[in-house]
C-alpha positions as CSV (number, residue, x, y, z in Angstrom):
1,M,-26.6,61.9,-33.5
2,E,-25.4,58.7,-32.2
3,A,-24.9,56.9,-29.6
4,Q,-21.1,57.0,-28.7
5,R,-21.0,60.8,-29.5
6,W,-24.5,61.7,-27.2
7,Q,-22.0,60.0,-24.7
8,E,-19.3,62.3,-25.7
9,I,-20.9,65.1,-24.9
10,E,-23.2,64.6,-21.4
11,A,-19.5,63.2,-20.0
12,L,-18.3,67.0,-21.5
13,F,-20.8,69.0,-20.6
14,D,-21.5,67.2,-16.7
15,R,-17.5,67.9,-16.7
16,V,-17.9,71.3,-17.7
17,L,-21.5,72.1,-16.2
18,D,-19.3,71.0,-12.2
19,L,-16.7,73.9,-12.6
20,P,-18.2,76.7,-10.8
21,P,-19.3,78.9,-13.3
22,E,-16.4,81.5,-13.3
23,E,-14.5,78.5,-14.4
24,R,-16.4,77.0,-17.4
25,T,-15.1,79.4,-20.1
26,S,-11.5,78.7,-19.4
27,G,-13.0,74.3,-19.4
28,L,-14.7,74.7,-22.4
29,E,-11.8,76.0,-24.2
30,Q,-9.4,73.2,-22.9
31,L,-12.1,70.6,-24.2
32,G,-10.7,71.8,-27.6
33,D,-7.4,69.6,-27.0
34,G,-8.4,66.8,-28.9
35,V,-12.3,66.8,-29.3
36,P,-13.7,67.7,-32.6
37,P,-14.8,71.6,-32.8
38,E,-18.3,69.9,-33.2
39,I,-18.4,68.5,-30.0
40,V,-17.3,71.6,-28.3
41,A,-19.2,73.5,-29.7
42,E,-22.4,71.3,-28.7
43,V,-21.4,71.1,-25.1
44,A,-21.1,75.3,-25.3
45,R,-24.8,75.1,-26.2
46,L,-26.3,73.2,-24.0
47,I,-24.1,75.1,-20.5
48,A,-25.3,78.6,-22.4
49,E,-28.6,76.9,-21.9
50,V,-28.6,75.7,-17.8
51,E,-26.4,79.1,-16.9
52,R,-29.4,81.0,-18.8
53,S,-32.3,79.1,-17.3
54,T,-30.6,78.4,-14.5
55,G,-31.9,82.8,-14.0
56,F,-35.5,81.6,-13.8
57,L,-35.1,79.2,-11.6
58,A,-32.7,81.1,-9.3
59,T,-35.1,84.1,-9.4
60,A,-38.5,81.3,-8.5
61,R,-37.1,79.7,-6.2
62,S,-36.0,82.8,-3.8
63,A,-39.5,83.8,-4.6
64,A,-40.6,80.3,-2.8
65,A,-38.1,81.4,-0.1
66,T,-39.0,84.4,1.0
67,E,-42.2,83.6,1.1
68,A,-41.8,80.3,3.3
69,L,-40.2,82.5,5.5
70,N,-42.2,85.5,5.9
71,P,-45.5,83.3,6.0
72,L,-49.0,85.4,5.8
73,Q,-49.7,87.8,8.9
74,P,-53.2,87.8,10.3
75,G,-55.2,90.2,8.0
76,E,-53.6,89.8,5.3
77,S,-55.8,88.1,2.1
78,I,-54.9,85.7,-1.2
79,G,-57.8,86.0,-3.1
80,S,-61.4,85.9,-1.1
81,W,-59.7,84.4,1.1
82,T,-58.3,86.2,4.9
83,V,-55.5,84.7,7.2
84,K,-57.7,85.4,10.9
85,R,-54.8,83.4,13.3
86,P,-51.6,80.8,12.3
87,L,-52.9,77.5,12.4
88,G,-51.9,75.5,16.1
89,A,-53.1,78.8,17.2
């Protein structure tokens, strides 16, 4: 892929990705005006990949946040380690 074509795809990808998720489909459709179909298809493929992978990242981020907000209590264990008391207590 030549550099100029990649720059065009990247610019269009960023523009569509900045839209709220529910507006991305119409944003992709609007790209069709004057943009070669293979570039629109590549942008659509990249957006789909981001949206597919975001579910995993959101789940991982949510699990990490839950752990941070709900620290282990005395008596709970992680592997062979048991919490005796909170640090600094």
